[in-house]
C-alpha positions as a printed NumPy array, in Angstrom:
array([[  0.005,  -0.006,   0.09 ],
       [  1.301,   3.451,  -0.834],
       [  0.494,   6.775,   0.766],
       [ -1.266,   9.522,  -1.136],
       [  0.744,  12.636,  -0.848],
       [ -1.663,  14.93 ,  -2.836],
       [ -2.941,  16.71 ,   0.232],
       [  0.565,  17.112,   1.586],
       [  1.876,  18.41 ,  -1.766],
       [ -1.031,  20.994,  -1.8  ],
       [ -0.379,  22.105,   1.654],
       [  3.389,  22.544,   1.063],
       [  2.712,  24.551,  -2.072],
       [  0.425,  26.782,  -0.081],
       [  3.266,  27.499,   2.368],
       [  5.504,  28.399,  -0.631],
       [  2.76 ,  30.588,  -2.235],
       [  2.073,  32.346,   1.069],
       [  5.774,  33.26 ,   1.567],
       [  6.07 ,  34.546,  -1.929],
       [  3.019,  36.604,  -1.458],
       [  4.154,  38.055,   1.97 ],
       [  7.424,  38.926,   0.378],
       [  5.634,  40.608,  -2.529],
       [  4.002,  42.913,   0.013],
       [  7.325,  44.011,   1.419],
       [  8.839,  46.908,  -0.648],
       [ 12.481,  47.147,  -1.355],
       [ 12.583,  50.699,  -2.386],
       [ 11.63 ,  49.686,  -5.984],
       [  8.234,  50.207,  -7.5  ],
       [  6.4  ,  46.903,  -7.585],
       [  2.696,  46.671,  -8.242],
       [  2.378,  43.535,  -6.112],
       [  2.677,  45.54 ,  -2.982],
       [ -0.807,  47.031,  -3.798],
       [ -2.497,  43.628,  -3.798],
       [ -3.223,  43.759,  -0.117],
       [ -4.919,  47.244,  -0.461],
       [ -8.717,  47.131,  -0.901],
       [-11.401,  49.845,  -1.331],
       [-15.116,  49.768,  -1.125],
       [-16.297,  49.754,  -4.653],
       [-20.001,  49.676,  -5.379],
       [-20.745,  47.832,  -2.118],
       [-17.922,  45.256,  -2.126],
       [-14.221,  45.367,  -1.185],
       [-12.078,  45.263,  -4.284],
       [ -8.301,  45.192,  -4.651],
       [ -6.917,  48.317,  -6.185],
       [ -5.756,  46.393,  -9.245],
       [ -9.416,  45.413,  -9.992],
       [-10.616,  49.052, -10.152],
       [ -7.769,  50.752, -11.908],
       [ -4.753,  50.351, -14.139],
       [ -1.347,  50.292, -12.433],
       [  1.796,  51.002, -14.351],
       [  5.427,  51.365, -13.333],
       [  6.637,  54.88 , -14.273],
       [ 10.203,  54.505, -13.141],
       [ 12.205,  52.551, -10.566],
       [ 10.459,  54.124,  -7.619],
       [  7.123,  55.347,  -8.896],
       [  3.789,  53.603,  -9.747],
       [  1.034,  55.303, -11.653],
       [ -2.577,  54.42 , -10.671],
       [ -5.379,  55.392, -12.995],
       [ -8.673,  54.413, -11.535],
       [-11.455,  53.596, -14.097],
       [-14.031,  55.457, -11.992],
       [-12.53 ,  58.92 , -10.97 ],
       [-14.621,  58.645,  -7.776],
       [-12.248,  56.009,  -6.537],
       [ -9.226,  58.38 ,  -6.553],
       [ -9.852,  59.57 ,  -2.957],
       [-10.743,  56.032,  -1.773],
       [ -7.46 ,  54.609,  -3.24 ],
       [ -5.442,  57.557,  -1.701],
       [ -6.939,  57.077,   1.796],
       [ -6.435,  53.24 ,   1.592],
       [ -2.794,  53.557,   0.683],
       [ -2.022,  56.041,   3.235],
       [ -3.725,  54.088,   5.994],
       [ -2.046,  50.834,   4.891],
       [  1.215,  51.696,   6.7  ],
       [  3.316,  50.544,   3.855],
       [  5.419,  53.704,   3.994],
       [  4.395,  54.917,   0.552],
       [  3.735,  58.491,  -0.305],
       [  0.904,  59.383,  -2.749],
       [  0.357,  62.482,  -4.933],
       [ -3.043,  62.942,  -6.521],
       [ -3.509,  64.679,  -9.814],
       [ -6.489,  65.268, -12.148],
       [ -6.752,  61.814, -13.593],
       [ -5.073,  59.549, -11.022],
       [ -2.141,  59.345,  -8.729],
       [  1.497,  58.58 ,  -8.324],
       [  2.738,  56.269,  -5.546],
       [  6.332,  56.827,  -4.583],
       [  8.405,  54.359,  -2.901],
       [ 10.904,  55.848,  -0.466],
       [ 14.596,  55.219,  -0.755],
       [ 15.555,  52.649,   1.848],
       [ 18.321,  53.463,   4.437],
       [ 20.802,  50.723,   5.493],
       [ 19.073,  50.649,   8.874],
       [ 15.724,  50.066,   7.275],
       [ 17.173,  47.348,   5.137],
       [ 18.541,  45.53 ,   8.059],
       [ 15.083,  45.796,   9.772],
       [ 13.453,  44.407,   6.565],
       [ 15.785,  41.426,   6.571],
       [ 14.642,  40.685,  10.115],
       [ 11.033,  40.796,   8.939],
       [ 11.855,  38.507,   5.952],
       [ 13.48 ,  36.003,   8.464],
       [ 10.278,  36.087,  10.674],
       [  8.106,  35.313,   7.608],
       [ 10.4  ,  32.545,   6.58 ],
       [ 10.166,  30.942,   9.987],
       [  6.353,  31.21 ,   9.861],
       [  6.393,  29.252,   6.626],
       [  8.761,  26.693,   8.107],
       [  6.458,  26.188,  11.082],
       [  3.602,  25.504,   8.622],
       [  5.762,  22.933,   6.869],
       [  6.746,  21.292,  10.235],
       [  3.042,  21.11 ,  11.281],
       [  2.268,  19.405,   7.933],
       [  5.068,  16.956,   8.522],
       [  3.741,  16.15 ,  12.049],
       [  0.2  ,  15.697,  10.692],
       [  1.259,  13.115,   8.072],
       [  3.5  ,  11.293,  10.544],
       [  0.588,  10.985,  12.957],
       [ -1.544,   9.773,  10.142],
       [  1.025,   7.202,   9.043],
       [  1.621,   5.883,  12.534],
       [ -2.067,   5.475,  13.258],
       [ -2.623,   3.456,  10.082],
       [ -2.354,  -0.313,   9.86 ],
       [  0.78 ,  -0.243,   7.66 ],
       [  3.78 ,  -2.4  ,   8.405],
       [  6.811,  -0.908,  10.09 ],
       [  8.779,  -1.187,   6.72 ],
       [  5.918,   0.685,   4.812],
       [  5.742,   3.37 ,   7.491],
       [  9.553,   3.903,   7.355],
       [  9.501,   4.204,   3.493],
       [  6.597,   6.558,   3.511],
       [  8.334,   8.751,   6.208],
       [ 11.561,   8.773,   4.1  ],
       [  9.636,   9.982,   1.056],
       [  7.791,  12.563,   3.199],
       [ 11.23 ,  13.781,   4.555],
       [ 12.343,  14.256,   0.95 ],
       [  9.432,  16.451,   0.168],
       [  9.786,  18.425,   3.347],
       [ 13.419,  18.957,   2.681],
       [ 12.727,  20.032,  -0.91 ],
       [ 10.04 ,  22.532,   0.258],
       [ 12.372,  23.959,   2.948],
       [ 15.096,  24.462,   0.243],
       [ 12.573,  26.376,  -1.975],
       [ 11.559,  28.504,   1.085],
       [ 15.188,  29.259,   1.751],
       [ 15.716,  30.121,  -1.986],
       [ 12.815,  32.551,  -1.804],
       [ 14.216,  34.199,   1.131],
       [ 17.712,  34.51 ,  -0.218],
       [ 16.459,  36.088,  -3.407],
       [ 14.418,  38.623,  -1.463],
       [ 17.261,  39.297,   0.982],
       [ 19.52 ,  40.106,  -1.995],
       [ 16.808,  42.508,  -3.393],
       [ 16.595,  44.22 ,   0.033],
       [ 20.285,  44.58 ,   0.691],
       [ 21.423,  45.703,  -2.755],
       [ 22.232,  49.384,  -2.736]])
């Protein structure tokens, strides 16, 4: 009998996706539209991400241009970005707005790396919990000791592979944060 790892693979992929999304929300001093994914406004009775109610373009390395399709959304988007505590500055003009990413100081870069490490550890905890869940499931089954051992070895390979991918995501973001 072989163990079905489909749920495990899905849960491990969710941890990878979560970390990538969290890192996308951390700005490195460069304009990145992904940082606005977490910002939502009330549009016609429902909360909508800014990207669903406007066009977002990169003007230069530190500036995004937001052009809402409905000009009534300009003030809502402005307030949402300012209240998001992302440290972005907004200047509103007649048709839309510019979002400026401030230059990061070396002190802020070091703080950001600490935040990145905390997010990495959160993802690792999720992976460990998934490993523990599968091990409990295997040990409570009626599989032989050899089968359990083989499944645990296969599980550990998947866990190690996921942890390496998490570490690679972290290292890439760390390089982006620390480059001057």
